[in-house]
C-alpha positions as CSV (number, residue, x, y, z in Angstrom):
1,M,9.1,46.7,-0.7
2,K,12.3,44.9,-1.4
3,K,10.9,41.7,0.2
4,A,7.9,41.9,-2.0
5,L,10.1,41.8,-5.1
6,V,12.2,38.8,-4.0
7,V,9.7,36.1,-5.0
8,P,8.8,37.5,-8.4
9,L,12.5,37.9,-9.3
10,L,13.2,34.3,-8.1
11,W,10.4,33.0,-10.2
12,L,11.7,34.9,-13.3
13,F,15.1,33.4,-12.7
14,L,13.7,29.9,-12.3
15,L,11.5,30.1,-15.3
16,S,14.2,31.6,-17.6
17,H,16.6,28.8,-16.6
18,G,14.0,26.0,-16.6
19,E,15.5,24.2,-19.6
20,A,18.9,24.2,-18.1
21,F,17.7,22.8,-14.8
22,K,18.5,19.1,-14.5
23,G,16.7,18.3,-11.3
24,V,13.2,17.2,-10.5
25,S,10.0,19.2,-10.6
26,V,6.8,19.0,-8.5
27,E,3.7,18.0,-10.4
28,K,1.0,18.3,-7.7
29,V,0.2,17.8,-4.1
30,R,-2.8,15.8,-2.7
31,Y,-4.0,14.4,0.6
32,S,-6.3,11.9,2.2
33,S,-7.7,11.9,5.7
34,N,-8.0,8.6,7.6
35,R,-9.2,7.6,11.0
36,T,-5.8,7.8,12.7
37,Y,-3.6,9.8,10.3
38,T,-3.5,12.1,7.3
39,R,-1.5,11.3,4.2
40,V,0.0,14.0,2.0
41,V,1.5,12.9,-1.3
42,V,3.8,15.1,-3.4
43,D,3.9,13.9,-7.0
44,L,7.3,14.4,-8.7
45,T,8.9,14.0,-12.1
46,G,11.8,12.0,-10.7
47,P,13.5,10.7,-7.5
48,V,14.5,13.2,-4.8
49,E,16.4,13.3,-1.6
50,F,14.8,15.2,1.3
51,T,15.4,16.5,4.8
52,S,12.7,17.2,7.3
53,G,12.3,19.2,10.5
54,Q,9.8,20.6,13.0
55,L,9.1,24.2,13.9
56,T,7.0,25.8,16.6
57,D,4.9,29.0,17.1
58,P,2.9,27.9,15.1
59,D,3.5,24.1,15.0
60,R,4.5,22.8,11.6
61,L,6.6,20.2,9.8
62,Y,8.7,21.0,6.8
63,F,10.2,18.8,4.1
64,D,13.0,20.2,1.9
65,L,13.2,18.5,-1.5
66,K,16.7,18.8,-2.8
67,G,17.5,19.4,-6.5
68,C,13.8,20.3,-7.0
69,L,12.0,23.0,-9.0
70,L,8.5,24.4,-8.7
71,F,7.5,25.5,-12.2
72,R,4.2,26.9,-11.2
73,R,2.6,28.1,-8.0
74,I,0.6,25.5,-6.1
75,P,-2.1,27.1,-3.9
76,T,-2.4,26.3,-0.2
77,I,-4.4,23.1,0.5
78,F,-6.7,23.7,3.4
79,I,-7.4,20.3,5.2
80,N,-8.7,21.2,8.7
81,D,-9.1,17.6,10.0
82,N,-7.9,16.5,13.4
83,V,-4.3,16.3,12.2
84,L,-3.5,19.0,9.8
85,K,-4.7,22.6,9.2
86,A,-3.1,23.1,5.8
87,V,-0.3,22.1,3.4
88,R,1.8,24.8,1.7
89,I,4.5,24.5,-0.9
90,A,7.0,27.0,-2.3
91,Q,10.4,27.4,-3.9
92,H,12.7,27.7,-0.9
93,N,15.8,28.6,-2.9
94,R,17.2,27.9,-6.4
95,S,17.4,24.2,-5.9
96,V,15.1,23.3,-3.0
97,V,11.3,23.1,-2.8
98,R,9.9,23.3,0.7
99,V,6.6,21.5,1.7
100,V,5.2,22.8,5.0
101,L,2.4,21.1,7.0
102,D,0.6,23.3,9.4
103,L,-0.2,21.0,12.4
104,K,-3.4,20.8,14.5
105,G,-2.9,17.6,16.5
106,F,0.3,15.7,16.1
107,D,1.9,12.6,17.6
108,K,4.4,11.4,15.0
109,F,5.0,11.2,11.3
110,Y,6.6,8.9,8.7
111,A,8.0,10.2,5.4
112,F,9.4,8.2,2.5
113,T,9.8,8.3,-1.2
114,L,8.2,5.9,-3.7
115,E,8.9,5.2,-7.3
116,N,6.9,4.3,-10.4
117,P,5.5,6.9,-10.2
118,N,7.9,9.1,-8.1
119,R,6.4,10.7,-5.1
120,L,7.0,11.8,-1.5
121,V,4.5,10.3,1.0
122,I,4.0,11.9,4.4
123,D,1.9,10.2,7.0
124,V,1.1,12.3,10.0
125,Y,-0.6,10.6,13.0
126,A,-3.0,12.3,15.3
127,S,-2.0,13.1,18.9
128,R,-5.3,11.7,20.2
129,P,-8.3,10.1,18.5
130,H,-11.7,11.7,18.1
131,E,-14.2,10.9,20.9
132,E,-15.9,8.4,18.6
133,D,-12.5,6.6,18.1
134,K,-11.8,6.7,21.8
135,R,-15.0,4.7,22.4
136,R,-14.1,2.3,19.7
137,D,-10.6,1.8,21.2
138,E,-11.8,1.1,24.7
139,G,-13.1,-2.3,23.7
140,P,-12.1,-4.8,21.0
141,R,-11.1,-3.1,17.7
142,F,-13.8,-4.9,15.8
143,D,-16.9,-6.7,17.0
144,R,-17.7,-7.9,13.5
145,I,-16.4,-8.1,10.0
146,D,-18.6,-5.9,7.7
147,T,-16.3,-4.8,4.9
148,V,-13.4,-6.4,3.0
149,V,-11.3,-4.7,0.4
150,I,-9.8,-6.9,-2.3
151,D,-6.8,-5.6,-4.2
152,P,-6.0,-7.2,-7.6
153,G,-2.4,-6.3,-8.1
154,H,-1.0,-4.3,-11.1
155,G,-3.3,-3.3,-13.9
156,G,-3.3,-1.0,-16.9
157,E,0.2,-0.1,-18.1
158,D,1.6,-2.4,-15.4
159,P,1.0,-6.0,-16.5
160,G,2.9,-7.5,-13.6
161,A,4.7,-10.7,-14.3
162,I,4.2,-12.4,-17.7
163,G,4.4,-16.2,-18.2
164,A,6.2,-17.9,-21.0
165,S,3.0,-18.4,-22.9
166,G,2.0,-14.8,-22.5
167,L,-0.4,-15.1,-19.5
168,R,-0.4,-11.8,-17.6
169,E,-0.4,-11.4,-13.8
170,K,-2.8,-8.5,-13.9
171,D,-5.5,-10.5,-15.7
172,V,-5.2,-13.6,-13.5
173,V,-5.4,-11.7,-10.2
174,L,-8.3,-9.6,-11.3
175,D,-10.3,-12.7,-12.2
176,V,-9.4,-14.4,-8.9
177,A,-10.3,-11.2,-7.0
178,K,-13.7,-11.0,-8.5
179,K,-14.4,-14.7,-7.8
180,L,-13.2,-14.2,-4.2
181,G,-15.5,-11.2,-3.7
182,R,-18.5,-13.1,-4.9
183,I,-17.9,-15.9,-2.6
184,L,-17.3,-13.7,0.4
185,K,-20.5,-11.7,-0.3
186,E,-22.7,-14.8,-0.9
187,R,-21.3,-17.0,1.9
188,Y,-20.6,-14.4,4.6
189,G,-22.8,-11.4,3.7
190,V,-19.9,-8.9,4.0
191,R,-19.6,-5.8,1.8
192,V,-16.8,-6.2,-0.7
193,F,-15.0,-3.4,-2.5
194,Y,-12.2,-3.8,-5.1
195,T,-9.3,-1.4,-5.7
196,R,-9.9,-2.0,-9.3
197,T,-12.6,-3.9,-11.3
198,K,-11.1,-3.5,-14.7
199,D,-7.7,-3.2,-16.5
200,V,-6.6,0.2,-15.0
201,F,-3.4,1.3,-13.3
202,I,-3.8,2.3,-9.6
203,P,-0.7,3.6,-7.7
204,L,0.2,1.4,-4.8
205,N,-0.3,4.0,-2.1
206,E,-3.8,4.8,-3.3
207,R,-4.9,1.2,-2.8
208,T,-4.6,1.2,1.0
209,E,-5.9,4.8,1.0
210,F,-9.0,3.4,-0.7
211,A,-9.4,0.6,1.9
212,N,-9.1,3.1,4.8
213,K,-11.7,5.4,3.3
214,K,-14.1,2.5,2.9
215,G,-13.6,1.6,6.6
216,A,-12.4,-1.9,5.6
217,D,-12.0,-4.6,8.3
218,L,-9.7,-6.6,6.2
219,F,-7.4,-5.9,3.2
220,I,-6.3,-8.7,0.9
221,S,-3.9,-8.0,-2.0
222,I,-3.7,-10.7,-4.6
223,H,-0.6,-11.4,-6.8
224,A,1.1,-14.1,-8.9
225,N,4.7,-14.8,-8.2
226,A,7.6,-14.9,-10.6
227,S,11.3,-16.0,-10.6
228,R,14.2,-16.3,-13.0
229,R,14.4,-19.9,-11.9
230,R,11.7,-21.6,-14.0
231,H,11.4,-24.4,-11.6
232,A,10.5,-22.1,-8.7
233,K,7.0,-22.9,-7.5
234,G,4.6,-22.7,-4.6
235,I,2.4,-20.3,-2.6
236,E,3.4,-17.7,0.0
237,T,1.6,-15.0,1.9
238,Y,3.1,-11.8,3.2
239,V,2.7,-9.2,5.9
240,L,4.4,-5.8,6.2
241,N,7.7,-5.7,8.1
242,W,11.4,-5.5,7.8
243,T,13.2,-8.6,6.6
244,N,16.7,-9.8,5.8
245,D,15.4,-12.7,3.6
246,K,16.9,-12.1,0.2
247,E,14.1,-13.9,-1.6
248,A,11.4,-11.9,0.2
249,I,13.3,-8.7,-0.7
250,R,13.3,-9.9,-4.3
251,V,9.6,-10.5,-4.3
252,A,8.8,-7.2,-2.7
253,A,11.1,-5.4,-5.2
254,R,9.2,-6.9,-8.1
255,E,5.8,-6.0,-6.8
256,N,7.1,-2.5,-5.9
257,A,8.5,-2.1,-9.4
258,I,12.0,-1.3,-8.3
259,S,15.3,-3.2,-8.4
260,P,16.3,-5.6,-5.5
261,R,19.3,-3.4,-4.8
262,R,17.1,-0.3,-4.5
263,M,14.7,-2.3,-2.4
264,Q,17.4,-3.3,0.0
265,R,18.5,0.4,0.4
266,V,14.9,1.6,0.9
267,Q,14.3,-1.1,3.5
268,D,17.4,-0.2,5.4
269,E,16.5,3.5,5.3
270,L,13.0,2.7,6.6
271,Q,13.9,-0.1,9.1
272,M,12.7,1.7,12.2
273,I,9.7,3.1,10.5
274,L,8.8,-0.4,9.2
275,L,9.1,-2.0,12.6
276,D,6.8,0.7,14.1
277,L,4.4,0.5,11.2
278,A,4.2,-3.2,11.7
279,R,3.3,-2.8,15.3
280,N,0.7,-0.2,14.6
281,N,-0.9,-1.8,11.6
282,K,-2.6,-4.7,13.4
283,R,0.5,-6.9,13.1
284,D,-0.8,-9.8,15.2
285,E,-4.1,-9.9,13.4
286,S,-2.3,-9.6,10.0
287,I,0.0,-12.6,10.9
288,R,-3.0,-14.7,12.0
289,L,-4.9,-13.9,8.9
290,A,-1.9,-14.7,6.7
291,H,-1.4,-18.1,8.4
292,S,-5.0,-18.9,8.0
293,V,-5.1,-18.0,4.3
294,Q,-1.7,-19.7,3.6
295,S,-2.8,-22.9,5.3
296,S,-6.2,-23.0,3.5
297,L,-4.6,-22.3,0.1
298,T,-2.0,-25.1,0.3
299,K,-4.4,-27.6,1.8
300,M,-7.2,-27.1,-0.6
301,L,-5.0,-26.9,-3.7
302,R,-3.2,-30.1,-2.7
303,E,-6.5,-31.9,-2.7
304,S,-6.8,-31.4,-6.4
305,Y,-3.2,-30.8,-7.7
306,R,0.2,-32.4,-7.2
307,G,3.4,-30.7,-6.2
308,V,1.8,-27.7,-4.5
309,E,4.6,-26.3,-2.4
310,D,3.9,-24.4,0.9
311,L,6.5,-21.5,1.0
312,G,4.9,-20.2,4.3
313,V,4.1,-16.8,5.7
314,K,6.8,-14.2,5.3
315,Q,7.3,-10.5,5.8
316,A,8.7,-7.8,3.6
317,L,8.3,-4.1,2.6
318,F,5.4,-4.0,0.3
319,Y,4.4,-0.5,-0.6
320,V,0.8,-1.5,-1.0
321,L,0.5,-2.5,2.6
322,I,1.9,0.7,4.1
323,G,-0.7,2.7,6.0
324,A,-3.4,0.1,6.2
325,E,-5.6,0.6,9.3
326,M,-6.8,-3.0,9.3
327,P,-5.4,-6.5,9.2
328,S,-3.8,-6.7,5.8
329,I,-1.9,-9.4,3.7
330,L,-0.5,-9.9,0.3
331,A,-1.0,-13.4,-1.2
332,E,1.3,-14.8,-3.9
333,I,-1.0,-17.4,-5.3
334,S,1.4,-19.3,-7.6
335,F,4.4,-18.8,-9.9
336,I,3.3,-17.5,-13.3
337,S,6.9,-18.1,-14.4
338,N,6.7,-21.8,-13.7
339,P,5.3,-23.6,-16.8
340,I,3.1,-26.0,-14.8
341,E,1.7,-23.3,-12.5
342,E,1.2,-20.9,-15.4
343,K,-0.8,-23.6,-17.2
344,R,-2.9,-24.0,-14.1
345,L,-3.4,-20.3,-13.6
346,A,-4.8,-20.1,-17.1
347,T,-7.7,-22.3,-16.2
348,E,-11.0,-21.3,-14.7
349,R,-11.0,-24.3,-12.4
350,Y,-7.7,-23.4,-10.7
351,R,-8.6,-19.7,-10.3
352,H,-11.9,-20.7,-8.7
353,K,-10.2,-23.1,-6.4
354,I,-7.8,-20.3,-5.3
355,A,-10.7,-18.0,-4.6
356,E,-12.5,-20.7,-2.6
357,A,-9.4,-21.4,-0.6
358,I,-8.7,-17.7,0.3
359,A,-12.4,-17.3,1.3
360,K,-12.1,-20.3,3.6
361,G,-9.0,-18.9,5.1
362,V,-10.8,-15.7,5.9
363,G,-13.6,-17.6,7.5
364,D,-11.2,-19.7,9.5
365,Y,-9.4,-16.6,10.7
366,I,-12.6,-15.1,11.9
367,N,-13.6,-18.3,13.8
368,Q,-10.2,-18.4,15.5
369,S,-10.4,-14.8,16.7
370,T,-12.8,-12.7,18.6
371,L,-14.1,-11.2,15.3
372,V,-17.6,-12.0,14.2
373,V,-19.2,-12.0,10.8
374,R,-23.0,-11.8,10.4
375,G,-24.1,-13.2,7.1
376,P,-27.3,-14.9,5.8
377,G,-26.6,-18.0,7.8
378,G,-25.7,-16.2,11.0
379,N,-22.3,-16.2,12.7
380,I,-19.5,-18.3,11.1
């Protein structure tokens, strides 16, 4: 009887002291199931620190969110895929919220916090794939390219970088993305999906989740670069990995909407996770795709424009690439902060040229690999 009264009394205390509580509260919990892992996202009102652990009999993972408050009960989320049975969340004590994942098949997990908006992301990987996935993994990962997901960066309340004349990154990359999609569909007969087709805000982690759900064979995120140095110019393409390149960290910080100092701390905290993720997330294919797209962009743009600088293929911690189950890249197509390149990005001709160049890079990548695309004209 005494035990039954503990929870109601704690809730009365928390609710009565809610205004004085200076910590973070939990807004909601959601999940998505992918081929090799299940992602659980805890949406928060602010940044938190957390600790994690594993328990047995029954098997479960727990995550303690420090300085956190649960203002309302969140019912158990029943998942029952090949990784998780359910997710439970409760107020563990006066200042800690505990998230518990009931395990079904478990190999490893990654957990990290993201900002803008604040959330805890937990990726739990299956101990063994389904029988269908086993058969797929016995041979080449793909025998053809059927589906490409194109991700126009930013959107909605997030304009991205803004040029001196007012040109907004979110508008430029959406137009380039649509042009690229039309070319890929018409030329190669692939299915194309967009993470957004209009001016809306999509959280970074939901973009790769979308690609995974669509069973994408390639993921291409398109952005326009920016720098405090107005003369900075050129094109660069990124893959996911740890880096000590200060400029790459700066670019990733801007795209992740956090400060470079915070970006460095996050990267250091996730260094081993990043290295493992890079190995698991088709790193070799991603690098090959990045080089092919980078080479095509610089070569084709130089045919029509002067002073196009090849900044090369780089690696950095881009939140939008974490968790992708397919070769994935992020292309910085020009510097919107550079007056000359901003003027070019404002033109239909330049945007179309960029789309043509990325499409050719994708085609060259497929030709150089064992991957095959079957379009109206046959294999490419």
